[in-house]
KOLTOR-966594 format. One record per residue (C-alpha): residue in three letters; x, y, z. Coordinates in Angstrom, 1 decimal. Layout:
% residues N
res: ALA&u: X&v: Y&w: Z .
...
END
This chain:
% residues 407
res: ALA&u: -30.8&v: 19.1&w: -23.2 .
res: THR&u: -30.5&v: 15.7&w: -21.7 .
res: GLN&u: -26.9&v: 15.3&w: -22.8 .
res: GLU&u: -26.2&v: 18.8&w: -21.4 .
res: HIS&u: -27.8&v: 17.9&w: -18.0 .
res: GLU&u: -25.7&v: 14.6&w: -17.9 .
res: ASN&u: -22.5&v: 16.6&w: -18.6 .
res: ARG&u: -23.3&v: 19.0&w: -15.7 .
res: VAL&u: -24.0&v: 16.0&w: -13.4 .
res: ARG&u: -20.8&v: 14.3&w: -14.4 .
res: GLU&u: -18.8&v: 17.6&w: -13.9 .
res: GLY&u: -20.4&v: 18.1&w: -10.5 .
res: GLN&u: -19.4&v: 14.6&w: -9.4 .
res: ARG&u: -15.9&v: 15.1&w: -10.7 .
res: ILE&u: -15.5&v: 18.3&w: -8.8 .
res: PHE&u: -16.9&v: 16.7&w: -5.6 .
res: THR&u: -14.4&v: 13.7&w: -6.1 .
res: LEU&u: -11.4&v: 16.0&w: -6.5 .
res: THR&u: -12.6&v: 18.2&w: -3.6 .
res: LEU&u: -12.5&v: 15.1&w: -1.3 .
res: PHE&u: -9.0&v: 14.3&w: -2.7 .
res: LEU&u: -7.8&v: 17.8&w: -1.9 .
res: SER&u: -9.1&v: 17.3&w: 1.7 .
res: PHE&u: -6.6&v: 14.3&w: 1.9 .
res: ALA&u: -3.8&v: 16.4&w: 0.5 .
res: LYS&u: -2.8&v: 18.5&w: 3.5 .
res: GLU&u: 0.4&v: 16.3&w: 4.0 .
res: MET&u: 1.6&v: 17.3&w: 0.5 .
res: GLU&u: 2.0&v: 21.1&w: 1.3 .
res: THR&u: 5.4&v: 22.5&w: 1.2 .
res: PRO&u: 7.1&v: 22.5&w: 4.7 .
res: THR&u: 7.4&v: 25.8&w: 6.5 .
res: SER&u: 10.9&v: 27.2&w: 7.0 .
res: SER&u: 10.9&v: 25.9&w: 10.7 .
res: GLU&u: 10.1&v: 22.5&w: 9.4 .
res: ALA&u: 12.8&v: 22.6&w: 6.8 .
res: GLY&u: 15.4&v: 23.0&w: 9.5 .
res: LYS&u: 14.6&v: 19.7&w: 11.1 .
res: CYS&u: 16.4&v: 16.4&w: 10.6 .
res: LYS&u: 14.2&v: 14.3&w: 8.4 .
res: ILE&u: 15.1&v: 11.2&w: 10.4 .
res: CYS&u: 14.9&v: 12.1&w: 14.0 .
res: ALA&u: 13.2&v: 15.6&w: 13.9 .
res: GLY&u: 16.2&v: 17.1&w: 15.6 .
res: SER&u: 18.1&v: 20.1&w: 14.3 .
res: ALA&u: 19.4&v: 19.6&w: 10.8 .
res: VAL&u: 23.0&v: 20.9&w: 10.2 .
res: GLY&u: 23.0&v: 20.5&w: 6.4 .
res: THR&u: 22.2&v: 18.0&w: 3.7 .
res: HIS&u: 23.8&v: 14.6&w: 4.0 .
res: PHE&u: 23.2&v: 11.8&w: 1.3 .
res: GLY&u: 20.7&v: 14.1&w: -0.3 .
res: VAL&u: 18.5&v: 14.7&w: 2.8 .
res: ALA&u: 18.5&v: 17.5&w: 5.5 .
res: SER&u: 19.7&v: 15.7&w: 8.6 .
res: CYS&u: 21.6&v: 16.1&w: 11.8 .
res: ARG&u: 25.3&v: 15.0&w: 12.2 .
res: ALA&u: 24.4&v: 11.9&w: 14.3 .
res: CYS&u: 21.9&v: 10.4&w: 11.8 .
res: ALA&u: 24.3&v: 11.2&w: 8.8 .
res: ALA&u: 27.1&v: 9.5&w: 10.7 .
res: PHE&u: 24.8&v: 6.5&w: 11.6 .
res: PHE&u: 23.8&v: 6.0&w: 8.0 .
res: ARG&u: 27.5&v: 6.2&w: 6.8 .
res: ARG&u: 28.6&v: 3.6&w: 9.4 .
res: ALA&u: 25.5&v: 1.4&w: 8.5 .
res: LEU&u: 26.6&v: 1.5&w: 4.8 .
res: SER&u: 30.2&v: 0.6&w: 5.5 .
res: SER&u: 29.4&v: -2.1&w: 8.1 .
res: LYS&u: 29.1&v: -5.8&w: 7.1 .
res: ASN&u: 26.5&v: -6.2&w: 9.7 .
res: LYS&u: 22.8&v: -6.8&w: 8.9 .
res: PHE&u: 20.5&v: -5.1&w: 11.4 .
res: GLU&u: 17.6&v: -7.0&w: 12.8 .
res: CYS&u: 14.5&v: -5.6&w: 14.5 .
res: PHE&u: 13.1&v: -7.9&w: 17.3 .
res: LYS&u: 9.6&v: -6.4&w: 16.8 .
res: SER&u: 9.5&v: -4.8&w: 20.3 .
res: CYS&u: 10.5&v: -1.3&w: 19.4 .
res: PRO&u: 7.6&v: 0.6&w: 17.6 .
res: GLU&u: 8.9&v: 3.9&w: 18.8 .
res: SER&u: 12.4&v: 3.1&w: 19.9 .
res: LYS&u: 15.2&v: 5.3&w: 18.7 .
res: ASP&u: 17.8&v: 2.6&w: 19.8 .
res: CYS&u: 16.7&v: 0.1&w: 17.2 .
res: LYS&u: 19.4&v: 0.2&w: 14.4 .
res: LYS&u: 17.2&v: -1.4&w: 11.8 .
res: CYS&u: 14.3&v: 1.0&w: 12.4 .
res: ARG&u: 16.6&v: 3.9&w: 12.3 .
res: LEU&u: 18.1&v: 2.7&w: 9.0 .
res: ASP&u: 14.4&v: 2.3&w: 7.8 .
res: ARG&u: 13.8&v: 5.9&w: 8.6 .
res: CYS&u: 17.0&v: 7.0&w: 6.8 .
res: LEU&u: 16.0&v: 5.2&w: 3.6 .
res: ALA&u: 12.3&v: 6.3&w: 3.9 .
res: ALA&u: 13.5&v: 9.9&w: 4.2 .
res: GLY&u: 15.3&v: 9.5&w: 0.8 .
res: MET&u: 19.0&v: 9.1&w: 1.9 .
res: ILE&u: 21.0&v: 7.9&w: -1.1 .
res: PRO&u: 24.2&v: 5.8&w: -0.6 .
res: THR&u: 27.3&v: 7.2&w: -2.2 .
res: VAL&u: 29.1&v: 5.2&w: -4.9 .
res: SER&u: 32.4&v: 5.3&w: -3.0 .
res: LEU&u: 31.0&v: 3.0&w: -0.3 .
res: ARG&u: 29.9&v: 0.4&w: -2.9 .
res: THR&u: 32.8&v: -2.2&w: -2.3 .
res: LYS&u: 32.5&v: -2.0&w: 1.4 .
res: ALA&u: 28.8&v: -3.0&w: 1.6 .
res: THR&u: 29.2&v: -6.5&w: 0.0 .
res: ASP&u: 28.4&v: -9.4&w: 2.2 .
res: GLN&u: 29.0&v: -12.9&w: 0.8 .
res: GLU&u: 27.7&v: -14.8&w: 3.9 .
res: GLY&u: 24.2&v: -16.3&w: 3.9 .
res: SER&u: 21.6&v: -13.9&w: 5.1 .
res: PRO&u: 18.2&v: -14.4&w: 6.7 .
res: PRO&u: 14.9&v: -13.7&w: 4.7 .
res: ILE&u: 14.8&v: -10.2&w: 3.4 .
res: ASP&u: 11.5&v: -9.5&w: 5.2 .
res: ALA&u: 13.3&v: -10.0&w: 8.5 .
res: VAL&u: 16.6&v: -8.3&w: 7.8 .
res: LEU&u: 17.0&v: -5.1&w: 5.8 .
res: THR&u: 20.2&v: -5.3&w: 3.9 .
res: THR&u: 22.3&v: -2.4&w: 2.8 .
res: ASN&u: 22.8&v: -3.5&w: -0.7 .
res: LEU&u: 23.7&v: -0.3&w: -2.6 .
res: GLU&u: 21.9&v: -1.4&w: -5.8 .
res: ILE&u: 18.6&v: -1.8&w: -3.9 .
res: THR&u: 17.5&v: 1.7&w: -3.0 .
res: LEU&u: 13.9&v: 2.1&w: -4.3 .
res: LEU&u: 12.6&v: -1.2&w: -2.7 .
res: HIS&u: 14.3&v: -0.3&w: 0.6 .
res: ARG&u: 12.6&v: 3.1&w: 0.5 .
res: LEU&u: 9.2&v: 1.5&w: -0.4 .
res: MET&u: 9.6&v: -1.1&w: 2.4 .
res: ALA&u: 10.5&v: 1.6&w: 5.0 .
res: ASN&u: 7.4&v: 3.7&w: 3.9 .
res: TYR&u: 5.1&v: 0.6&w: 3.8 .
res: LYS&u: 6.0&v: -0.3&w: 7.3 .
res: ASP&u: 5.3&v: 3.3&w: 8.5 .
res: PHE&u: 2.1&v: 3.1&w: 6.6 .
res: THR&u: 1.1&v: -0.1&w: 8.2 .
res: ARG&u: 2.0&v: 1.1&w: 11.7 .
res: GLU&u: -0.2&v: 4.2&w: 11.2 .
res: ARG&u: -3.1&v: 2.2&w: 9.8 .
res: VAL&u: -3.0&v: -0.3&w: 12.8 .
res: ALA&u: -3.0&v: 2.6&w: 15.4 .
res: PHE&u: -5.7&v: 4.5&w: 13.5 .
res: GLU&u: -8.0&v: 1.4&w: 13.1 .
res: GLN&u: -7.6&v: 0.2&w: 16.7 .
res: GLU&u: -8.2&v: 3.6&w: 18.2 .
res: TYR&u: -11.3&v: 4.2&w: 16.0 .
res: LEU&u: -12.8&v: 0.8&w: 16.7 .
res: ARG&u: -12.0&v: 0.9&w: 20.3 .
res: ASP&u: -13.5&v: 4.4&w: 20.8 .
res: SER&u: -16.5&v: 3.9&w: 18.5 .
res: GLN&u: -17.5&v: 0.5&w: 19.7 .
res: GLU&u: -19.3&v: -0.1&w: 16.5 .
res: LEU&u: -18.0&v: -3.6&w: 15.8 .
res: ALA&u: -17.9&v: -6.9&w: 17.8 .
res: LEU&u: -14.6&v: -8.7&w: 18.5 .
res: SER&u: -14.1&v: -11.6&w: 16.3 .
res: PRO&u: -14.2&v: -15.0&w: 18.1 .
res: ILE&u: -11.1&v: -16.1&w: 16.4 .
res: GLN&u: -8.3&v: -13.7&w: 17.3 .
res: LEU&u: -5.8&v: -15.1&w: 14.8 .
res: LEU&u: -2.9&v: -13.0&w: 13.3 .
res: PRO&u: -0.3&v: -13.8&w: 10.5 .
res: ILE&u: 2.6&v: -15.8&w: 11.8 .
res: ASP&u: 5.0&v: -13.0&w: 11.1 .
res: GLU&u: 2.8&v: -10.1&w: 12.2 .
res: PRO&u: 5.0&v: -7.4&w: 13.9 .
res: HIS&u: 2.0&v: -5.7&w: 15.6 .
res: SER&u: -0.3&v: -6.8&w: 18.3 .
res: PHE&u: -4.0&v: -5.9&w: 18.0 .
res: SER&u: -7.5&v: -7.0&w: 18.4 .
res: VAL&u: -9.4&v: -8.4&w: 15.4 .
res: TYR&u: -13.0&v: -7.2&w: 14.8 .
res: VAL&u: -15.8&v: -8.5&w: 12.6 .
res: ALA&u: -16.4&v: -6.1&w: 9.8 .
res: LYS&u: -19.5&v: -4.1&w: 9.0 .
res: PHE&u: -20.0&v: -2.1&w: 5.8 .
res: ASP&u: -20.5&v: 1.5&w: 7.2 .
res: THR&u: -17.5&v: 1.0&w: 9.6 .
res: ILE&u: -15.3&v: -0.3&w: 6.8 .
res: ASN&u: -16.2&v: 2.6&w: 4.7 .
res: ARG&u: -14.9&v: 5.0&w: 7.3 .
res: ILE&u: -11.8&v: 2.9&w: 7.9 .
res: TRP&u: -11.0&v: 2.8&w: 4.2 .
res: LYS&u: -11.3&v: 6.6&w: 4.0 .
res: GLY&u: -8.7&v: 6.9&w: 6.7 .
res: VAL&u: -6.6&v: 4.4&w: 4.9 .
res: ALA&u: -6.8&v: 6.6&w: 1.7 .
res: GLU&u: -5.6&v: 9.6&w: 3.7 .
res: ARG&u: -2.6&v: 7.6&w: 4.9 .
res: ALA&u: -2.1&v: 6.0&w: 1.5 .
res: LEU&u: -1.7&v: 9.5&w: -0.1 .
res: GLU&u: 1.1&v: 10.2&w: 2.4 .
res: PHE&u: 2.7&v: 6.7&w: 1.6 .
res: LEU&u: 2.6&v: 7.6&w: -2.2 .
res: THR&u: 4.0&v: 11.1&w: -1.7 .
res: ASN&u: 6.9&v: 9.9&w: 0.5 .
res: SER&u: 7.6&v: 7.0&w: -1.9 .
res: PHE&u: 7.4&v: 8.8&w: -5.2 .
res: ASP&u: 8.9&v: 12.3&w: -5.6 .
res: GLU&u: 6.9&v: 13.1&w: -8.7 .
res: MET&u: 3.7&v: 13.0&w: -6.6 .
res: HIS&u: 4.5&v: 16.6&w: -5.5 .
res: SER&u: 4.3&v: 18.1&w: -8.9 .
res: MET&u: 1.6&v: 16.0&w: -10.6 .
res: PRO&u: -1.8&v: 17.8&w: -11.2 .
res: ASP&u: -4.5&v: 16.9&w: -8.7 .
res: GLN&u: -6.5&v: 14.9&w: -11.1 .
res: TYR&u: -3.5&v: 12.5&w: -11.8 .
res: LYS&u: -2.8&v: 12.3&w: -8.2 .
res: PHE&u: -6.3&v: 11.1&w: -7.5 .
res: THR&u: -6.1&v: 8.5&w: -10.3 .
res: LEU&u: -2.9&v: 7.2&w: -8.7 .
res: LEU&u: -4.5&v: 7.1&w: -5.4 .
res: GLN&u: -7.6&v: 5.4&w: -6.7 .
res: ASN&u: -5.5&v: 2.8&w: -8.5 .
res: PHE&u: -3.6&v: 2.1&w: -5.3 .
res: ILE&u: -6.6&v: 1.7&w: -3.1 .
res: PHE&u: -8.2&v: -0.8&w: -5.3 .
res: LEU&u: -4.9&v: -2.8&w: -5.7 .
res: LEU&u: -4.3&v: -2.6&w: -1.9 .
res: TYR&u: -7.9&v: -3.8&w: -1.2 .
res: SER&u: -7.5&v: -6.6&w: -3.8 .
res: SER&u: -4.1&v: -7.9&w: -2.5 .
res: GLU&u: -3.1&v: -7.1&w: 1.0 .
res: GLY&u: -6.0&v: -8.9&w: 2.8 .
res: TYR&u: -5.3&v: -12.1&w: 0.8 .
res: PHE&u: -1.5&v: -11.8&w: 1.3 .
res: ARG&u: -2.0&v: -11.6&w: 5.1 .
res: SER&u: -4.9&v: -14.1&w: 5.3 .
res: VAL&u: -3.1&v: -17.0&w: 3.6 .
res: LYS&u: -0.5&v: -16.8&w: 6.5 .
res: THR&u: -3.3&v: -16.7&w: 9.1 .
res: PHE&u: -6.2&v: -19.1&w: 8.1 .
res: LYS&u: -5.1&v: -22.6&w: 7.1 .
res: GLU&u: -8.4&v: -24.0&w: 5.9 .
res: ARG&u: -8.8&v: -24.3&w: 2.2 .
res: PRO&u: -10.9&v: -23.1&w: 0.6 .
res: MET&u: -10.2&v: -20.2&w: 2.8 .
res: GLU&u: -13.4&v: -19.0&w: 4.7 .
res: THR&u: -12.2&v: -15.8&w: 6.2 .
res: PHE&u: -10.1&v: -12.9&w: 5.1 .
res: PHE&u: -8.9&v: -9.4&w: 6.3 .
res: ILE&u: -11.0&v: -6.8&w: 4.6 .
res: SER&u: -9.0&v: -4.1&w: 6.3 .
res: TYR&u: -5.8&v: -4.5&w: 8.4 .
res: THR&u: -7.6&v: -5.5&w: 11.7 .
res: THR&u: -11.1&v: -6.5&w: 10.6 .
res: VAL&u: -12.2&v: -9.7&w: 9.0 .
res: ILE&u: -15.2&v: -11.0&w: 7.1 .
res: GLU&u: -16.4&v: -14.5&w: 6.3 .
res: TYR&u: -17.4&v: -15.3&w: 2.8 .
res: THR&u: -20.8&v: -16.8&w: 3.8 .
res: LYS&u: -21.6&v: -13.8&w: 6.0 .
res: TYR&u: -22.0&v: -11.0&w: 3.4 .
res: PRO&u: -25.7&v: -10.4&w: 4.3 .
res: GLU&u: -24.6&v: -9.7&w: 7.9 .
res: PHE&u: -21.9&v: -7.5&w: 6.6 .
res: PHE&u: -24.6&v: -5.0&w: 5.3 .
res: GLU&u: -27.1&v: -5.4&w: 8.2 .
res: GLY&u: -28.1&v: -2.0&w: 9.7 .
res: SER&u: -26.2&v: 0.0&w: 7.1 .
res: GLU&u: -27.1&v: 3.6&w: 6.5 .
res: MET&u: -24.7&v: 3.9&w: 3.5 .
res: SER&u: -25.9&v: 1.1&w: 1.3 .
res: ARG&u: -29.0&v: -0.5&w: 0.0 .
res: PRO&u: -27.8&v: -3.8&w: -1.6 .
res: SER&u: -30.4&v: -6.1&w: -3.0 .
res: GLU&u: -30.0&v: -9.9&w: -2.7 .
res: GLN&u: -28.5&v: -9.8&w: -6.3 .
res: VAL&u: -25.8&v: -7.2&w: -5.3 .
res: THR&u: -24.8&v: -9.2&w: -2.2 .
res: ASN&u: -24.5&v: -12.4&w: -4.2 .
res: LYS&u: -22.4&v: -10.6&w: -6.8 .
res: LEU&u: -20.0&v: -9.5&w: -4.2 .
res: ILE&u: -19.8&v: -12.9&w: -2.7 .
res: GLU&u: -19.1&v: -14.2&w: -6.2 .
res: LEU&u: -16.4&v: -11.6&w: -6.9 .
res: ASN&u: -14.6&v: -12.3&w: -3.6 .
res: THR&u: -14.8&v: -16.1&w: -4.2 .
res: GLN&u: -13.2&v: -15.5&w: -7.6 .
res: PHE&u: -10.4&v: -13.4&w: -6.1 .
res: ARG&u: -9.8&v: -16.1&w: -3.5 .
res: ASN&u: -9.7&v: -18.9&w: -6.0 .
res: LEU&u: -7.2&v: -16.8&w: -8.3 .
res: LEU&u: -4.9&v: -15.5&w: -5.6 .
res: VAL&u: -4.7&v: -17.9&w: -2.8 .
res: PRO&u: -3.2&v: -20.8&w: -4.8 .
res: ILE&u: -0.4&v: -18.5&w: -6.1 .
res: LEU&u: 0.3&v: -17.1&w: -2.5 .
res: ASP&u: 0.3&v: -20.6&w: -1.0 .
res: ARG&u: 2.7&v: -21.8&w: -3.8 .
res: MET&u: 5.1&v: -18.9&w: -3.6 .
res: LYS&u: 5.1&v: -18.0&w: 0.1 .
res: ILE&u: 6.2&v: -14.6&w: -1.0 .
res: THR&u: 8.2&v: -12.3&w: 1.2 .
res: GLU&u: 7.0&v: -8.8&w: 2.3 .
res: ILE&u: 9.4&v: -7.0&w: 0.0 .
res: GLU&u: 8.2&v: -9.2&w: -3.0 .
res: PHE&u: 4.6&v: -8.2&w: -2.1 .
res: VAL&u: 5.5&v: -4.5&w: -2.1 .
res: ALA&u: 7.3&v: -5.0&w: -5.4 .
res: SER&u: 4.3&v: -6.6&w: -7.0 .
res: LEU&u: 2.0&v: -3.9&w: -5.7 .
res: VAL&u: 4.2&v: -1.1&w: -7.1 .
res: ILE&u: 4.6&v: -2.8&w: -10.6 .
res: SER&u: 0.8&v: -3.3&w: -10.7 .
res: LEU&u: 0.3&v: 0.4&w: -9.6 .
res: TRP&u: 2.6&v: 1.9&w: -12.2 .
res: SER&u: 1.3&v: -0.4&w: -14.9 .
res: THR&u: -2.3&v: 0.6&w: -14.5 .
res: SER&u: -1.5&v: 4.2&w: -14.0 .
res: SER&u: 0.5&v: 4.2&w: -17.3 .
res: GLU&u: -2.8&v: 4.1&w: -19.2 .
res: SER&u: -2.9&v: 7.9&w: -18.7 .
res: ASN&u: -3.1&v: 9.9&w: -21.8 .
res: CYS&u: -0.3&v: 12.1&w: -20.3 .
res: PRO&u: 3.1&v: 11.4&w: -21.9 .
res: GLU&u: 5.0&v: 12.8&w: -18.7 .
res: VAL&u: 3.0&v: 10.4&w: -16.5 .
res: ALA&u: 3.6&v: 7.5&w: -18.8 .
res: LYS&u: 7.3&v: 8.1&w: -18.7 .
res: ILE&u: 7.2&v: 8.2&w: -14.9 .
res: CYS&u: 5.4&v: 4.8&w: -14.9 .
res: ASP&u: 8.0&v: 3.2&w: -17.3 .
res: CYS&u: 10.9&v: 4.5&w: -15.2 .
res: TYR&u: 9.5&v: 3.0&w: -11.9 .
res: ARG&u: 8.6&v: -0.3&w: -13.4 .
res: LYS&u: 12.1&v: -0.6&w: -14.8 .
res: ARG&u: 13.7&v: 0.3&w: -11.5 .
res: VAL&u: 11.7&v: -2.3&w: -9.6 .
res: PHE&u: 12.5&v: -5.0&w: -12.2 .
res: GLN&u: 16.3&v: -4.1&w: -11.9 .
res: GLU&u: 16.3&v: -4.2&w: -8.1 .
res: LEU&u: 14.3&v: -7.5&w: -8.1 .
res: HIS&u: 17.2&v: -8.9&w: -10.2 .
res: VAL&u: 19.7&v: -7.8&w: -7.6 .
res: LEU&u: 17.5&v: -9.0&w: -4.7 .
res: TYR&u: 17.2&v: -12.5&w: -6.1 .
res: ARG&u: 20.9&v: -12.8&w: -7.2 .
res: ASP&u: 22.5&v: -11.2&w: -4.2 .
res: ASP&u: 20.2&v: -11.5&w: -1.2 .
res: PHE&u: 18.1&v: -14.6&w: -2.0 .
res: LYS&u: 21.2&v: -16.2&w: -3.5 .
res: LEU&u: 19.1&v: -17.9&w: -6.3 .
res: ASP&u: 21.1&v: -19.2&w: -9.2 .
res: ASN&u: 18.1&v: -19.4&w: -11.5 .
res: TYR&u: 15.4&v: -17.1&w: -10.4 .
res: ALA&u: 13.4&v: -17.0&w: -13.7 .
res: THR&u: 10.7&v: -19.3&w: -12.3 .
res: ARG&u: 10.2&v: -17.2&w: -9.1 .
res: LEU&u: 10.1&v: -13.9&w: -11.1 .
res: GLY&u: 7.6&v: -15.5&w: -13.5 .
res: GLU&u: 5.4&v: -16.6&w: -10.6 .
res: LEU&u: 5.6&v: -13.0&w: -9.2 .
res: MET&u: 4.5&v: -11.6&w: -12.5 .
res: THR&u: 1.6&v: -14.1&w: -12.5 .
res: LEU&u: 0.6&v: -12.8&w: -9.2 .
res: THR&u: 1.0&v: -9.2&w: -10.3 .
res: ASN&u: -1.2&v: -9.9&w: -13.3 .
res: ALA&u: -3.9&v: -11.5&w: -11.0 .
res: LEU&u: -3.8&v: -8.4&w: -8.7 .
res: GLN&u: -4.5&v: -6.1&w: -11.7 .
res: MET&u: -7.3&v: -8.4&w: -12.8 .
res: CYS&u: -9.0&v: -8.4&w: -9.3 .
res: ALA&u: -8.6&v: -4.7&w: -8.9 .
res: SER&u: -10.1&v: -4.1&w: -12.3 .
res: ALA&u: -13.1&v: -6.3&w: -11.6 .
res: ILE&u: -14.0&v: -4.7&w: -8.2 .
res: LEU&u: -13.6&v: -1.1&w: -9.7 .
res: ASP&u: -15.9&v: -2.1&w: -12.7 .
res: GLU&u: -18.4&v: -3.5&w: -10.4 .
res: LEU&u: -18.4&v: -0.5&w: -8.0 .
res: GLN&u: -18.9&v: 1.8&w: -10.9 .
res: PHE&u: -21.7&v: -0.3&w: -12.1 .
res: PHE&u: -23.3&v: -0.2&w: -8.6 .
res: ASN&u: -22.8&v: 3.7&w: -8.6 .
res: PHE&u: -25.0&v: 3.8&w: -11.7 .
res: PHE&u: -27.9&v: 2.3&w: -9.7 .
res: ASP&u: -27.3&v: 4.2&w: -6.4 .
res: VAL&u: -26.5&v: 1.1&w: -4.5 .
res: PHE&u: -24.2&v: 3.2&w: -2.1 .
res: ASP&u: -24.8&v: 6.5&w: -0.6 .
res: LYS&u: -23.1&v: 9.1&w: -2.9 .
res: ASN&u: -21.2&v: 10.5&w: 0.2 .
res: SER&u: -19.9&v: 7.1&w: 1.1 .
res: PHE&u: -16.2&v: 6.2&w: 0.5 .
res: ALA&u: -17.2&v: 3.3&w: -1.6 .
res: SER&u: -19.1&v: 5.5&w: -4.0 .
res: ILE&u: -16.5&v: 8.3&w: -4.1 .
res: ILE&u: -13.4&v: 6.3&w: -4.7 .
res: ALA&u: -15.0&v: 4.4&w: -7.6 .
res: ARG&u: -16.1&v: 7.5&w: -9.6 .
res: LYS&u: -14.4&v: 8.1&w: -13.0 .
res: THR&u: -12.4&v: 11.3&w: -13.3 .
res: GLN&u: -12.1&v: 13.6&w: -16.3 .
res: ILE&u: -8.7&v: 12.1&w: -17.2 .
res: LYS&u: -10.0&v: 8.7&w: -18.5 .
res: GLU&u: -13.7&v: 7.9&w: -19.2 .
res: GLU&u: -13.1&v: 4.2&w: -19.4 .
res: PRO&u: -12.2&v: 1.8&w: -16.5 .
res: MET&u: -8.6&v: 2.5&w: -15.6 .
res: PHE&u: -7.4&v: -1.1&w: -15.4 .
END
């Protein structure tokens, strides 16, 4: 009877978790016929399919010229909504899924030295997936910044940080707030909604996956993003070592020594001193593992996104579904192939084995950190440390797919 009761409870939690996921999934619905007639790049009237995407003649012509041109487009970071910026327009073409034709291959070669890949988006015809991921990641970032800043400004729940520092290459301007647990829960729920759109736009297979596999992929991505992006951005912002502050969301920060204040006044958590100390210990371990690698490598944004995606499709390959495992293998191979081209043709590295090895060390470290925080939150869930309706509790729950930690 006890086992039967536990099974019913587990099934109820699984259904609740997947119900939450489905509430995120509105963006994944099939477009209506009126929407299908729009250009995927500029939202104007599409006149047909060009380079594999429904688009207008102007956007198709622009993409064709961009591929045949030897120019490398630069964005001067002052055009968040401008339709005149050629680099941003090319980003949108690639994000929509436009695929270069083979006949243009010889025209796109540029033997001249180029600026860093994170500042200039090349039109290398052998780098399509990473370009698409970069364009979608930039959209994902823009949407998160707008969402966080509007929410924090309207709710007035958090105090402004006394240190208004941003990464040296930050393209967005925003206010930095001091994080509190309940607010961060609501912010990360919003991040998850936008992350689902990022995954759907980046990986076509998301549309046809069963909901449980979609949730597993989203769950893996959220823990990898939480365990990596804040440190990637913090090492470029805070110069003290050991680092004392890090970004816990895109526009909020927390100090390692102030975790007790982080939970003060929370209605969603009841952490004991032992739980608080464990979280401090975990984040200190993450810092000590990741910061030296990031300091040493000074990785570009495109390398960071590549590492994130390799980690995502490595952890998700543990699914017991052969079809999903095959998808994982395919994406990992594509990223490695495009990194080879990136290092050879764009970074102009004669011997890039050392840098690729460092990137794989970082990738493995990201997986270890994501695994550790997921395991710990699942352990906390067992003792009801967090409110069961809180995002921290929901995103850490196991699904029916795999009853062991997914990392």
